[in-house]
C-alpha positions as CSV (number, residue, x, y, z in Angstrom):
1,M,0.0,-0.1,0.2
2,Q,1.3,3.3,-0.8
3,L,0.7,6.7,0.7
4,D,1.7,10.2,0.1
5,H,1.6,13.0,2.2
6,S,2.9,16.6,2.6
7,F,3.0,19.5,4.8
8,T,5.0,22.6,5.4
9,V,7.2,23.5,8.6
10,P,8.0,27.3,9.5
11,A,11.9,27.0,8.9
12,G,14.2,27.5,6.3
13,L,15.2,24.6,4.3
14,D,19.0,24.4,5.8
15,D,17.2,24.7,9.1
16,A,14.6,22.2,8.6
17,W,16.7,19.7,7.3
18,K,19.1,19.8,10.1
19,L,16.1,19.1,12.1
20,F,15.1,15.9,10.2
21,Q,18.8,14.4,10.8
22,E,18.1,14.6,14.6
23,L,15.9,12.0,15.1
24,D,16.0,12.2,18.9
25,R,14.0,15.4,18.4
26,V,12.0,14.2,15.4
27,A,10.7,10.9,16.8
28,P,8.9,12.4,19.8
29,C,6.6,14.5,17.4
30,M,5.4,11.5,15.8
31,P,1.6,10.4,18.0
32,G,1.9,7.1,19.1
33,A,5.5,6.4,19.1
34,V,8.7,6.5,21.2
35,L,12.2,6.3,20.4
36,D,14.2,3.6,22.8
37,T,17.6,3.5,21.1
38,L,19.7,5.7,18.7
39,E,23.0,4.5,17.4
40,G,24.3,6.3,14.5
41,D,22.1,5.2,11.6
42,S,20.1,2.9,13.4
43,F,17.4,2.8,16.0
44,T,14.8,0.9,18.2
45,G,11.3,2.3,19.4
46,R,7.7,1.3,19.9
47,V,4.6,2.4,18.6
48,K,0.9,1.9,20.3
49,V,-2.5,2.2,18.6
50,K,-6.1,2.0,19.8
51,V,-9.0,0.8,17.8
52,G,-12.0,1.5,19.8
53,A,-11.2,-0.7,23.0
54,V,-8.4,-2.6,21.8
55,Q,-4.8,-1.5,21.7
56,M,-2.2,-3.0,19.8
57,S,1.6,-2.5,20.9
58,Y,4.5,-2.9,18.5
59,R,8.4,-2.9,19.1
60,G,10.3,-2.5,16.0
61,E,13.5,-1.2,14.7
62,G,14.8,1.0,11.4
63,T,17.6,2.4,9.7
64,V,18.0,6.0,7.9
65,T,19.5,6.6,4.8
66,R,20.3,10.3,4.0
67,D,21.1,12.2,0.6
68,G,22.1,15.6,1.6
69,S,22.4,17.0,-2.1
70,A,19.0,16.1,-2.7
71,R,17.7,17.1,0.8
72,S,15.8,13.8,1.4
73,M,16.2,10.8,3.8
74,L,14.9,7.1,3.4
75,L,13.5,5.0,6.5
76,D,13.7,1.4,6.7
77,L,10.9,0.2,9.2
78,S,9.9,-3.2,10.6
79,G,8.1,-4.3,13.6
80,S,5.5,-7.0,15.1
81,E,3.1,-6.9,17.8
82,T,3.9,-7.6,21.5
83,R,1.1,-9.4,21.9
84,G,-0.1,-10.8,18.7
85,A,0.7,-12.3,15.5
86,G,0.6,-9.1,13.2
87,T,3.4,-7.2,12.1
88,A,4.5,-3.9,10.1
89,S,7.0,-2.9,7.8
90,A,7.5,0.3,5.5
91,T,9.4,2.5,3.7
92,V,9.4,6.1,4.0
93,T,10.7,8.7,1.7
94,A,10.7,12.0,2.9
95,T,11.9,14.9,0.7
96,L,12.5,18.5,1.4
97,T,12.3,21.6,-0.7
98,A,11.9,25.3,-0.4
99,A,8.7,26.9,-0.1
100,P,7.5,30.2,0.1
101,A,5.8,29.7,3.9
102,G,9.0,27.6,4.9
103,T,10.2,23.9,3.7
104,L,7.3,21.7,1.9
105,V,8.4,18.2,3.1
106,R,6.9,15.4,1.0
107,V,7.1,11.8,2.2
108,R,6.0,8.7,0.4
109,T,4.9,5.5,2.4
110,D,5.2,1.9,1.0
111,L,3.7,0.3,3.9
112,D,2.5,-3.6,4.1
113,I,0.7,-4.4,7.2
114,T,-0.9,-7.6,8.7
115,G,-3.1,-8.5,11.4
116,R,-6.2,-6.6,12.8
117,P,-5.2,-3.0,11.1
118,A,-5.0,-4.9,7.9
119,Q,-8.8,-4.7,7.7
120,F,-8.9,-1.2,7.5
121,G,-8.5,-1.2,3.9
122,R,-7.0,1.6,1.7
123,G,-9.3,4.2,2.2
124,I,-9.6,4.1,5.9
125,M,-5.6,4.1,6.1
126,T,-5.1,7.0,3.9
127,E,-7.4,8.9,6.2
128,V,-5.5,7.8,9.5
129,G,-2.0,8.8,7.6
130,D,-3.7,12.1,6.9
131,R,-4.6,12.8,10.6
132,I,-1.1,11.4,12.0
133,V,0.7,13.8,9.7
134,Q,-1.4,16.8,10.6
135,Q,-0.6,16.2,14.1
136,F,3.0,15.3,13.2
137,A,3.2,18.4,11.4
138,T,1.5,20.4,14.1
139,R,4.1,19.1,16.7
140,L,7.4,19.9,14.6
141,E,6.0,23.6,14.3
142,E,5.6,23.6,18.2
143,L,8.9,22.2,18.4
144,L,10.4,24.9,16.3
145,R,9.1,27.7,17.9
146,E,9.9,26.2,21.9
147,V,13.6,25.5,21.1
148,G,14.3,26.7,17.5
149,P,16.3,24.9,14.8
150,G,19.9,24.9,16.3
151,A,18.7,23.2,19.9
152,S,18.6,19.8,21.2
153,A,14.9,18.7,22.7
154,V,16.5,15.5,24.0
155,S,19.5,15.8,26.3
156,A,22.7,13.5,25.5
157,T,22.2,12.2,29.3
158,S,18.5,10.6,28.3
159,T,20.0,9.2,24.7
160,T,22.7,7.5,26.7
161,E,20.5,6.0,29.1
162,S,18.3,4.9,26.5
163,L,21.2,3.2,24.8
164,Q,22.3,1.4,27.7
165,G,18.9,-0.4,28.0
166,R,16.5,2.1,30.0
167,L,13.4,2.1,27.7
168,A,11.6,5.4,27.4
169,P,8.2,6.2,28.9
170,E,5.1,4.2,27.3
171,P,3.7,6.0,24.4
172,E,0.3,7.4,24.7
173,A,-1.8,5.2,22.1
174,I,-3.2,7.0,18.9
175,D,-6.7,5.9,18.4
176,L,-7.1,4.8,15.1
177,G,-11.0,4.1,15.7
178,A,-11.3,7.6,16.4
179,A,-9.4,8.7,13.2
180,A,-11.5,6.0,11.1
181,L,-14.7,6.8,11.8
182,P,-15.6,9.8,9.3
183,V,-14.5,7.4,6.7
184,L,-16.3,4.3,8.2
185,L,-19.7,6.5,8.5
186,R,-19.3,7.6,4.9
187,K,-18.6,3.8,3.8
188,A,-21.8,2.9,5.8
189,A,-23.8,5.4,4.4
190,L,-25.0,3.8,1.4
191,P,-25.8,0.3,2.5
192,A,-27.7,2.0,5.2
193,A,-29.5,4.0,2.9
194,A,-30.3,0.9,0.7
195,V,-31.5,-1.0,3.9
196,L,-33.6,2.0,4.7
197,F,-35.3,2.0,1.3
198,A,-36.1,-1.7,1.3
199,V,-37.6,-1.0,4.7
200,V,-40.1,1.5,3.2
201,V,-40.7,-0.6,0.3
202,I,-41.7,-3.4,2.7
203,R,-43.5,-1.1,4.6
204,T,-45.5,0.4,1.4
205,L,-46.2,-3.3,-0.1
206,R,-47.8,-4.6,3.0
207,Q,-50.1,-1.6,3.5
208,R,-51.0,-1.7,-0.1
209,S,-52.0,-5.7,0.4
210,R,-53.9,-5.0,3.8
211,S,-56.1,-2.3,2.0
């Protein structure tokens, strides 16, 4: 499944590119995710999602490859449910270009997912992705305003501790059910209308037969 998104951050191209290279600063901006270890271009982390009353936690790892001349980065991600058989893997390509309002970030995700979330299909996953990217962009903007592109949002001490095996706090689950609800309602609208029409027709026929 391929998903495409874009957003703008209020920073110049050079500053935005510098920020995106610092995963310990960017990762906390992703809803439902925490970064546990970071060593060079390799990292591990966790993601927690919620669909209604059901929560799913994933533990995974990834690598990042950067192309400074093209201002692009490639993330190769893989993970699995901590209490289930579901798996997820993704190749994420982010490309930064200068824009009038700052820096335009284009993100292309090639996603392969199994287990319970796979039942949503492309339409719902696209809706979910849109909302996650919107939250991510909002948090990035807040980060830039609070600490500026040259500061560090995560101290070297905390990063060292995580590399020594001390996990970051448990992530707050992102509710995919809430994000998917508008799409679910739209998909249910046509069948519901068909059922309502059938009920009206049956009642009309019954009234005519009685008369």
